N, C-alpha and C positions, 0 to 999 in steps of 0.2 A: 894588824888585824887590817881586811881590803874595806875599803869604802867606797867600792866600786857599788853603783845604786841601778836597780831594772824599776823601771817608773811603765804604769800602769794606767792608761786613760781609761776612768768609765764614765758613759753618760748616765746620769743616774734621777729620776724621777720620783718625786714624796708627797704626799699632800703636806709633811713638815719643813722641818728646817732644813736645807740642803745642807750645810757646813755639818751640822751636829749628826747628820747620816751619812756622810763622808767621813767624820773621824771615827765612826761605831765600825765601818767597814775596814779601816785600816785597824783599829785596837784588834778587831775581830779575824781579821786574816792575819797577824802576827801574835804578840806576846799577850794581848788582851782579852776579856771575856765578860762578861754582864754584870760582874760586881770589881770591888779592887782586892789584889792578891797580896800577900805578905814577900809573896816569890818573886814581884812582877820590881824589881829595882831599877834604880838608873843606869847602872851596871848593864843589867837583862836587855834595857830598852833600847840603849846604846846599842848594844849589838845588833838588834833581833828586831824593836820595831818599826813597822811601816808608818808612815809621814803623809799625811796630807800635803802637797807643794804646791799644788795651784788649781783653783776653783773658778772657773768661766762661765757665768750666767747666760742663761738659755729663756726664750721667750717661755713661760707658763702654757699648760695644755685643758683645756676644759675637763678633759675626763680622761679617765688612767689609764694607762697601757697594761697594767693586771684588775683584774676586779679587787673592787677593794667595796665590801660590804660594809653599806651604812656609810661610807664616805662620802666626801663633795669634795669639787673641786674651788680656787685651780690647784692644777699638781705644778707644781717648782720642778724647774730641771735645769740640770747643770754638766758640764764635762768638768770632770774631775779629776785630777793626775794625783795617783798615790805612788810612793816609793818604796822599795820593799828593798833592804842591804843584800848584797851577794851571800853577805856571811850565813843568811838564813835560810836560801834559797837555792843558791849553787848554781851548775848548770845543768842540770837532769831536767829534762822536759817534764817528767810526771811531776818533779818538783813545783814547776812554773805551775804546771795545769792546777794542783791541788790547792797551792797557797794564792794565786792573783786569782786567780776564775774560778773554781770549782764550787769554793764555799759561799761567793759573793752574792750567788744567785739567792740564798737563803736566807738573807737578811730582812728582819721584821721593818715595816713603816718604809717598804719601796716599793714603788706602784710600776715603778721600769727600771730596769739596768743593762748595759749594754755596753759591751766592752770595744772600745773602741780603736786601741791601739795598744803596740806593747815594747819598750824601746830596751833595748839591750848591752848591757856593757861590750866590750871588747873581748872577754872572759869567754863569751861567749861563740867566740868563733873556733871553737874548738869542733865543733858540728862541722861532718866531714862538706855538707853543700854538695851541689848539681856534680858530676862526675864528667856529663858532658855539656851540658847548658847550650845556649844560643850555638855560638861557637863550635861545639861536638856535633851539636844536632846537624849545622850544615854542613860539617866534614864527613858523616857518616851519610849523609842524602845526596851527596856529591853539586849541593846549591851555593853557591861562593856568595851570590847576590841576589837580592829580592826576597818577595813574599814564597814563602815553602806551599806550592799546593797540595791538596791533601783529602781523601776520601775514607767514606767509612765502607763497611761488608752491610749492604743492605741488601735482601729484609733483613732486620738485626738478628731474628732468632729463627731458626727452624732449616735452615739451608746443612746439607750434610757435606762432609768434606772438600769430596768431588767437585759437589756443586761451587762452593765457597771458592777454591782453587780458578775454577772458570771465570767467575765474577775477578779475582783477584788479576786476571791473565788481562782482561778487558779491561782494566783500571791502569795497568802495566800500559799494555797501548796506546791507551788516552795521554800517557803521558804526568800521572800523576809522580809527585816526590816521597807522598808516605800512606798507607794505607793501613788500617786499624779496626782489630776486633772492634764491635759495639761491647761498651762496658758490661751488658749484661750477658754476656758472652764469655763462659769460662772453660768449662770442660763436661758439657750436659752428655745425657746417655748418646743423643742422638748424632755427637759430632767432638768424640773427647780429645782434650787437645791435644795429646800425641797424634794423633790420626789427622788433626787438622796442618799439625806443623811438617807432619809428612807428606800432607798433601797440596802444600802453600809451596813450602821454600824452592822445590823444584822447579817451579814458575817463576820463582824470583830470580834463581841463578840463570836460569835458560833464560832470560830477560835480560840480564845483566852479560852474559855470554856473546847475545847476539848483538847488544847498543852499546853496552858499556858503562850503562844507567842503573847500578841496586837499587832498586825503590825500600824505602826503610817500611819494615813490615810489625806492625806492634801487637804481639799477641796477649790474650785476657790470663795474666797468671795469678790473679789473685785465690788468697786461700787465707780461712782465719788459723791454719795450720801452718807456722812457718817452715818447719820442716816442709812441708807438700807445696807451699810454695815454691823453694828452695829447686826440689824437684822440676815445679813447672817449669822455670828459669834455667836451669838446664838444659831439658829439651830442646828450648829453641836456642840456647847458645849454643850446644854441640852441634845443633842442623846449621849454625852458619847464618842463624838470626841477630839482629840488632837492636830489639825495640819490643817493649813490653809494656802492656796496659795495668796500671795499678787503682784501685778501687781504695782510695787514701783512707776514707773514713770509713770501712769497711777490715780494713787490716789493721787499723790501730798505728798511733806511734809507733809503740815495739815491733810490730811487725815490719813497718816502715825502714825501723832501724834496723832489725835483723837483714833484712833484704840488701837495704845500701852499700852494707860491711862486706857482703860478697858478690855484689852484682858485676856483669861484665857487660848490662844493659842498658840501652838511654831507656829510663822509667819515665811514661807519660802519664800524667795523671789525671784520672777523671775522679772529679769531689763531688758525687751523689752523694746526697744526705748531708750538705752542705747546708742548701736551703732551710732545713729544719733550725739550725743554730741559725738562722740570718735574716729569715722572709717577716717574722714582725720587728716592725724598726724598734719598738721599744724593749728587745730582749735579743740575747745572745750575742753575736760578736760578728763585727765589720769585716770585711774580708783581707783590710790591710794589716789586720792583727793578726787573723787565721793564716794568710800564707807565709809570714814569716816564718813560722813553725816549722812548715812542710819543706819550703827552700834550704833551710836549715839542715833538715832530715836528708836534704836529695833527690828533690825533685829535678829532673831535668824538663820538663814540657809542661805548661799547667795551664787546663783546660778552663777560660774564663766566660763561656757564652759568647756574644757580639752584639753588632749594630740591628735593631727590631728579630731580636732571639726567638727560637719561636714557644719560649719559657716566659715566664711571670717578668722577669729581671727587666727594669727599665735601661736606657742606653747610659746613661748617666753612671749609673752603677759599672756598667762595664768599662765604661771610660777611666773611672777612676780605679779599679779593678787594674786595666793593663799598667796604668801608669804607677803603681805600687809593686808591680812587678820590676817594672824599668830601673825603680830605684833601686842599688845597690843596698845591701845590708851592713856587710862589712867591705867587700869588693865587688866589681865587675865581674869577678867569677862567680858569683852566687847569684845569679841571675837567672832564671829560668825561661825557657822560651816560651811567649803567650800563645795557646792555641784558639784563635776565633774560630767559632762554633755555635752551635744549636741554628738550626733552620737555614744556615746561610748559602748565598748563592751568587751571581755576580753583582747585583743590585745592590750591596749592601756595603762594596768595594769603597767606591770612591768618598764615603761617610767615615767607612773605618781610617780608611788611609788619612782624611781632615781630622777627624777627630782624636788620632794618636800620636798626631805633632807631626804627619807623613812620615811614620816610622815604614819601614819595608822586614824590620825583627820581628818577625810574625809569619806563623804558619795558620792556613787558611783551609779549614777543616767545611767540607760542605759530604753530605751524605745525598739525601735526598735532590738537592742542587746540582748534583753531577748524574746521577743512575734516573733522575726522572725530566732531563731535558728532553724535549721531544724527538730529535734526531741522536738521541744514545749518549753514551756516558763520554767517548771520544770529543763529543761538541760539549758537550760540560763541561770538560776540564778545558777547552778552547774558547768557550763564554767567558767562565771566571777570569782567564788568563788573558783575555781582550777588556776585560771590564776593570785590570789590574794595571793596563798599560794606558787607558785611557786616564784612572788616579791619579800616577806618577805626571801624564804629561798636560794634567789639570784640564780634561776635556770631560763635559758632559756626557753621561752614558750614552742616553738617545742619539747625541752627535755623532759618537765613534759608532754605534750599530750601525750607521748609514751605509758603511762597506764592510761591516763586517757581520756576518747574518746570524752566528751562532751568537754571538751578543746580541741580537736583533730576537732570534726566537727565545730566547730565557726572557727578554721583557715581555714579549707578547704573553708568555705565559703566565711569569709570576709578578709582574710589574706595574699593575694596571690600578694597583693600592700602596704601590712602596718604591716610588719615585724617590733618588737622592733627595736628603733636606739641605738647603742651603749653609 
């Protein structure tokens, strides 16, 4: 019998006793229920019972994360490690999600539960992981070193295929390494995927023939029907495309498994919907736990927002996410390419460089920050590259901008309230 264990760390909150609630979680999610059972022998527990292996107390809070009618504080909190025998869970992701995550949130007596981390034993290396990851992404884009500069089709929705192709031509000429469909663009009536592929790929091929540079274009192929998604995949691959945007929460674990087994494309993950799982600090799941599953399933590139993002996520959360992706699960090959995005322009480059540990293994993805530059998209790309030069040289943006007009124009337009922090 295998003695390998899966350890899940929960942050729990309760008006009662943390240790007692932790023990109930371990029992309810494995062999136990609300009462003693004649069949729950020591042999059964030895095979399959989950056990609390560590409790780290945290400061109590005066108000509950979940509504607690008639309750009163303080509400006790702790990070609790519960170990589950591999014998009881196996290596199936649906089993993991059901046993260690799904039922935990139903426990009576909790006013807050959050999955903080999942530690998996070596048996879980059976999952494929990224097909391309960081090194494969660099190879396909022809970028041996430095950040990969990327853009998004804007407007996000509404452009006809031939209009989209004109934007692609502009971005290729501007010198980007990567272009993507917005995650909301899949196969709408005004721009069916097949029509978009037929309009865009000749532009990509023509640019490659003239310059020797093949820009990676990621088409939105997501579908709730795995067969339809594979037909979309094949349309892109047969036209010479190298990448796809995958809305991972929309297609689910099963859809991603189906796609990864058959895929020839670099899979660029958009995590829209993750905010539902994580935005409430007393509920849901940390990115550290969430991202491990998707990496094992085969994500090659992972969007994680960025410094001073346009959405709700604070900088500290982005920095943690970046370092979580940089940490191997089982080997360095299972690291996806971090994609820094969400309201990015050159103004965040210096802080991004410093706060990611001076990493250049990233994609820097800008939509409005390129298209919206006052001198056009080519100047927008140059401004971002100039900002990254400043970051690598240890120069402040305002100083570097003195003899780099594109960066100076970007700072004039967007930089008044967005100067780099020390």
